[in-house]
LUMTI-412073 format. One record per residue (C-alpha): residue in three letters; residue number from 1; x, y negated, z. Coordinates in nm, 4 decimals. Example, Ala and Ser with C-alpha at 12.3 -4.5 7.8 and 13.67 -1.06 7.14 Angstrom:
<sites>
  aa   i       c1       c2       c3
 Ala   1   1.2300   0.4500   0.7800
 Ser   2   1.3670   0.1060   0.7140
</sites>
This chain:
<sites>
  aa   i       c1       c2       c3
 Met   1   2.1805  -3.2785  -0.6297
 Pro   2   1.9287  -3.4712  -0.8474
 Ala   3   1.7152  -3.2664  -1.0933
 Lys   4   1.8288  -3.5363  -1.3886
 Leu   5   2.1112  -3.4092  -1.3231
 Arg   6   2.1091  -3.0348  -1.3538
 Pro   7   2.1575  -2.8800  -1.6800
 Pro   8   1.8321  -2.7838  -1.8260
 Arg   9   1.7864  -2.3797  -1.7948
 Lys  10   1.7362  -2.2826  -2.1360
 Arg  11   2.0716  -2.4505  -2.2247
 Thr  12   2.2431  -2.2750  -1.9259
 Leu  13   2.1026  -1.8971  -2.0692
 Val  14   2.2316  -2.0024  -2.4207
 Leu  15   2.5433  -2.1109  -2.3090
 Ala  16   2.6258  -1.7562  -2.1037
 Ala  17   2.5180  -1.5660  -2.3973
 Val  18   2.7317  -1.7407  -2.6175
 Ala  19   2.9986  -1.6664  -2.2981
 Ser  20   2.9035  -1.3249  -2.2972
 Ala  21   2.9216  -1.2534  -2.6769
 Gly  22   3.2927  -1.3968  -2.7052
 Leu  23   3.4052  -1.2013  -2.3737
 Thr  24   3.2460  -0.8534  -2.6218
 Val  25   3.4146  -0.9732  -2.9097
 Ala  26   3.7902  -1.0180  -2.7355
 Thr  27   3.7089  -0.6796  -2.5527
 Ala  28   3.5576  -0.4461  -2.8079
 Thr  29   3.7611  -0.5028  -3.1098
 Pro  30   3.7870  -0.1178  -3.2526
 Ala  31   4.0813  -0.0864  -3.4890
 Leu  32   3.9662  -0.1258  -3.8264
 Ser  33   4.1571   0.1635  -3.9907
 His  34   4.0356   0.5357  -4.0285
 Gly  35   4.1333   0.8489  -4.2277
 Tyr  36   4.2096   1.1922  -4.2772
 Thr  37   4.4598   1.4332  -4.4371
 Asn  38   4.3254   1.6170  -4.7181
 Ala  39   4.6481   1.7794  -4.8197
 Pro  40   4.6831   2.0307  -4.5997
 Ile  41   4.3548   1.9868  -4.5320
 Ser  42   4.3022   1.9353  -4.1440
 Arg  43   4.0819   2.0833  -3.9243
 Ala  44   3.8592   1.7165  -3.9401
 Leu  45   3.7929   1.7720  -4.3285
 Phe  46   3.7123   2.1237  -4.2973
 Cys  47   3.4281   2.0000  -4.0628
 Lys  48   3.3116   1.7831  -4.2717
 Gln  49   3.2991   1.9469  -4.5896
 Gly  50   3.1175   2.2306  -4.3296
 Val  51   3.3860   2.5431  -4.4183
 Ala  52   3.4524   2.5000  -3.9962
 Lys  53   3.1243   2.5128  -3.7941
 Asn  54   3.0134   2.3887  -3.4518
 Cys  55   3.2478   2.0366  -3.4735
 Gly  56   3.0588   1.7791  -3.3060
 Gly  57   3.1037   1.4380  -3.4255
 Ala  58   3.4547   1.5291  -3.6573
 Gln  59   3.1688   1.6642  -3.8884
 His  60   3.0585   1.2783  -3.9723
 Glu  61   3.3992   1.1106  -3.8885
 Pro  62   3.6985   1.2928  -3.9747
 Gln  63   3.8039   0.9729  -4.0391
 Ser  64   3.8140   0.9063  -3.6629
 Ile  65   4.0174   1.1024  -3.4902
 Glu  66   4.1955   0.8258  -3.2869
 Gly  67   4.4009   0.8033  -2.9869
 Pro  68   4.6749   0.6391  -2.7930
 Lys  69   5.0129   0.5740  -2.9940
 Gly  70   5.3613   0.6850  -2.9267
 Phe  71   5.3135   1.0428  -2.9369
 Pro  72   5.5145   1.2060  -2.8031
 Glu  73   5.5899   1.0260  -2.5034
 Arg  74   5.2278   0.8639  -2.4886
 Gly  75   4.9358   0.9780  -2.6659
 Pro  76   4.6522   1.2361  -2.6240
 Arg  77   4.7016   1.4458  -2.3179
 Asp  78   4.7797   1.8075  -2.4255
 Gly  79   4.5544   2.0073  -2.4684
 Thr  80   4.3339   1.7023  -2.6391
 Ile  81   4.6014   1.6033  -2.9406
 Cys  82   4.4027   1.7718  -3.2207
 Gly  83   4.0808   1.5981  -3.1400
 Gly  84   4.2651   1.2626  -3.0493
 Gly  85   4.1586   1.2854  -2.6844
 Gly  86   3.8004   1.2470  -2.7938
 Phe  87   3.6948   1.5284  -3.0565
 Ala  88   3.6737   1.8284  -2.8058
 Pro  89   3.5607   2.0760  -3.1087
 Leu  90   3.8967   2.0123  -3.2968
 Asp  91   4.1345   2.1173  -2.9784
 Asp  92   3.9468   2.4847  -2.9639
 Pro  93   4.1540   2.7175  -3.0750
 Arg  94   3.8910   2.9409  -3.2218
 Gly  95   4.0992   3.2571  -3.1002
 Gly  96   4.3161   3.1304  -3.3928
 Gln  97   4.0727   3.1602  -3.6651
 Trp  98   4.0743   2.8089  -3.7988
 Pro  99   4.0969   2.7953  -4.1867
 Ala 100   4.4075   2.7685  -4.2822
 Asn 101   4.6020   2.6349  -4.6084
 Lys 102   4.8488   2.8238  -4.7496
 Leu 103   5.1787   2.6966  -4.8024
 Thr 104   5.5204   2.8324  -4.9325
 Ala 105   5.8225   2.7734  -4.7149
 Gly 106   6.1232   2.5859  -4.8373
 Gln 107   5.8891   2.4185  -5.1064
 Ser 108   5.8366   2.0871  -5.2179
 Phe 109   5.4788   1.9763  -5.1127
 Thr 110   5.2890   1.6325  -5.1223
 Phe 111   5.1324   1.5587  -4.7793
 Arg 112   4.8112   1.3424  -4.8760
 Trp 113   4.5479   1.0978  -4.6532
 Thr 114   4.2800   0.9404  -4.7758
 Leu 115   4.2036   0.6163  -4.5875
 Thr 116   3.8360   0.5218  -4.5796
 Ala 117   3.9852   0.1675  -4.4198
 Ala 118   4.3541   0.0701  -4.4561
 His 119   4.5688  -0.0912  -4.1735
 Ala 120   4.8519  -0.2091  -4.1159
 Thr 121   5.1179   0.0717  -4.0433
 Thr 122   5.4050   0.1618  -3.8495
 Ser 123   5.4543   0.4838  -3.9523
 Trp 124   5.3664   0.8002  -4.0611
 Arg 125   5.4801   1.1311  -3.9118
 Tyr 126   5.4316   1.5232  -3.9418
 Phe 127   5.5250   1.7487  -3.6864
 Ile 128   5.5045   2.1620  -3.6551
 Thr 129   5.4596   2.4042  -3.4184
 Lys 130   5.7930   2.6273  -3.2973
 Asp 131   5.8619   2.9815  -3.4023
 Gly 132   5.6603   3.2119  -3.1858
 Trp 133   5.3642   2.9376  -3.1839
 Asp 134   5.0119   3.1290  -3.0208
 Pro 135   4.7176   2.9787  -3.2493
 Thr 136   4.4949   3.0855  -2.9775
 Gln 137   4.5678   2.8185  -2.7296
 Lys 138   4.5121   2.4694  -2.7271
 Leu 139   4.8197   2.2198  -2.8892
 Thr 140   5.0433   2.1149  -2.6283
 Arg 141   5.3505   1.9070  -2.6772
 Ala 142   5.5717   2.2179  -2.6044
 Ala 143   5.4582   2.4117  -2.8540
 Leu 144   5.5692   2.1364  -3.1436
 Glu 145   5.9228   2.1188  -3.2950
 Pro 146   6.0630   1.7595  -3.0628
 Gln 147   6.1408   1.6022  -3.3738
 Pro 148   5.8904   1.5512  -3.6721
 Phe 149   6.0075   1.7026  -3.9838
 Leu 150   5.9302   1.3771  -4.2136
 Gln 151   5.8526   1.0482  -4.0956
 Ile 152   5.8070   0.7782  -4.3337
 Asn 153   5.8369   0.4070  -4.2150
 Asp 154   5.6322   0.1397  -4.3445
 Gly 155   5.7460  -0.1786  -4.1039
 Gly 156   5.3987  -0.3137  -4.0863
 Lys 157   5.2722  -0.2854  -4.4240
 Arg 158   4.8948  -0.2095  -4.5466
 Pro 159   4.8957   0.1244  -4.7461
 Pro 160   4.6886   0.1971  -5.0384
 Asn 161   4.3446   0.4137  -4.9716
 Asn 162   4.5423   0.7193  -5.1060
 Val 163   4.8407   0.7624  -4.9788
 Ser 164   5.1117   1.0194  -5.0574
 His 165   5.4136   1.1791  -4.8792
 Gln 166   5.6594   1.4268  -5.0885
 Ala 167   5.8772   1.6771  -4.8499
 Thr 168   6.0268   2.0068  -4.8265
 Leu 169   5.8013   2.2131  -4.6663
 Pro 170   6.0267   2.3638  -4.3270
 Asn 171   6.1229   2.6844  -4.3488
 Lys 172   5.8568   2.8797  -4.1187
 Gln 173   5.6762   3.2372  -4.1624
 Gly 174   5.3189   3.2955  -4.0660
 Arg 175   5.0862   3.0916  -3.8682
 His 176   5.1663   2.7514  -3.7991
 Leu 177   5.0441   2.4278  -3.7242
 Ile 178   5.1014   2.0546  -3.8872
 Leu 179   5.0230   1.7900  -3.6781
 Ala 180   4.9719   1.4615  -3.8713
 Val 181   5.0144   1.1361  -3.7176
 Trp 182   4.9785   0.7708  -3.8675
 Asp 183   5.0727   0.5281  -3.6320
 Ile 184   4.9184   0.1701  -3.6701
 His 185   5.0929  -0.1451  -3.6338
 Asp 186   4.8999  -0.4189  -3.4869
 Thr 187   4.7193  -0.1875  -3.2271
 Gly 188   4.7665   0.0168  -2.9223
 Asn 189   4.6441   0.3401  -3.0858
 Ala 190   4.7153   0.5941  -3.3950
 Phe 191   4.5003   0.8925  -3.5793
 Tyr 192   4.5722   1.2396  -3.5318
 Gln 193   4.5280   1.4911  -3.7852
 Cys 194   4.5903   1.8676  -3.7164
 Ser 195   4.6109   2.1237  -4.0460
 Asp 196   4.6447   2.4686  -4.0049
 Val 197   4.8772   2.6652  -4.2079
 Glu 198   4.9488   3.0063  -4.3126
 Phe 199   5.3508   3.0222  -4.4483
 Ser 200   5.4069   3.2859  -4.7514
</sites>
């Protein structure tokens, strides 16, 4: 090929850089939504508050406990649910010694989320452990009641930054764990929050 028909080297490098940047944007688009539960207080928020120690990145990012959606059929594998598949210190049962929220079984309770970046939402779901659950073990699907005791469907709406859901607490006794799942509408992910609770 004659030299005059070759594209200039500088232009070729610029085009390659633009194409590369475009590929990065197309393949690395993180969800813009983030949030954590503050009623009952989640493990992640106890970490942020300094009530729980040795939490890794969850101490600085309680709003980022994100994993694949589709729970329980899909989502984080057993033993990694509380950390969303990526924050292992939240999955450590700590011998059943996580700080616990005191709740009264059968009473009305307002579940609350703080969203640092709201996002279109499919649903909010709340699961609880079965009677006889062992708090010294990592959370598995088999340890949870098969159906959420509360589900709010948002149909793709964008929520406010402070979200609340009123519900009657399950009739449970003693130590349990509540798993809150925030299903994002237009990404493949959901946010997972585990709250240790003690029913009176």
